[in-house]
C-alpha angles and dihedrals in degrees: 000000000000120000129192113228112196118228129210119317123253121246129210117296130214092290094037095261119145117238118236113260114248120222132200124213121231124184116221107215096187095098090049091055090050090050092050092053091047091052092046091051091048095052093045092052095040098045119099112228115229112254115230113250125210129196111263114239122192109201121212119253119263109252138166112280090225092054111113090211090075090076112096119233110248090212089068094051127104116183120202116201116202114196131194097280132055094248094050097094116138136163142188137183127239126358120344116250114180094212100046111019113105117206116221122204122231141156139211098266123118089261094046130060092346093060091047093054094041089056091045093048098039095120092053092046091053090055092046091051090051090052091049090052091052090049092051092049091048093243088130132021128237095263092052090047093052093049093047091046092055091050092051099046092040098047122126091249095052114110118244134205131216116202112203125192143175127224093267097046111131112250088220090068092052091052091047091051092051091048091052091050090052091052091050093047091240101151098161102085144134138192117219141164114267116252116242091246090053092048090052090050090051093052092048093048092048090051092049092050093044092230115190116243103236 
């Protein structure tokens, strides 16, 4: 709010006329401070605090140790081998056999590892999409959806992925691999150390392809 502060008075001039009084303007900032605190209080009360998010973990079912069903089917397995460098990303299906297993190179683009796992996990993704449709049309509630989702992605027929690394594997590649598995709804996964035979195969394949060490 502006106030007029009067300056010194004018005396009589030569002809006895009084000079006009000069005033100086001063802005009172008190109302602005009050307004700032009111706005701050409003935004603090109206803002929605971000809820912490945790990584979802689906634990395996408890079964008898002597039950043969606890053994995973190698045909459902996809193994991702992460070498020392960012472009050393290989995969193979089934169990590793040093004499016959062929490593295939891939990357973390939409046409790389993601496409591989989407094709491998297509049956599970179809069921997940059906559940999402039912959730959107209110046929099922959120709790029912979450329980059904866990059953689908954790079923015995659902593919699984094993991520194998060496000591010098870049952590960035591990995070990228986990992100791609989340996108593809592959919840059965594990991270293990690479076997020596697999590490040798990675080095040989990298040498054959002439991959740049970046």
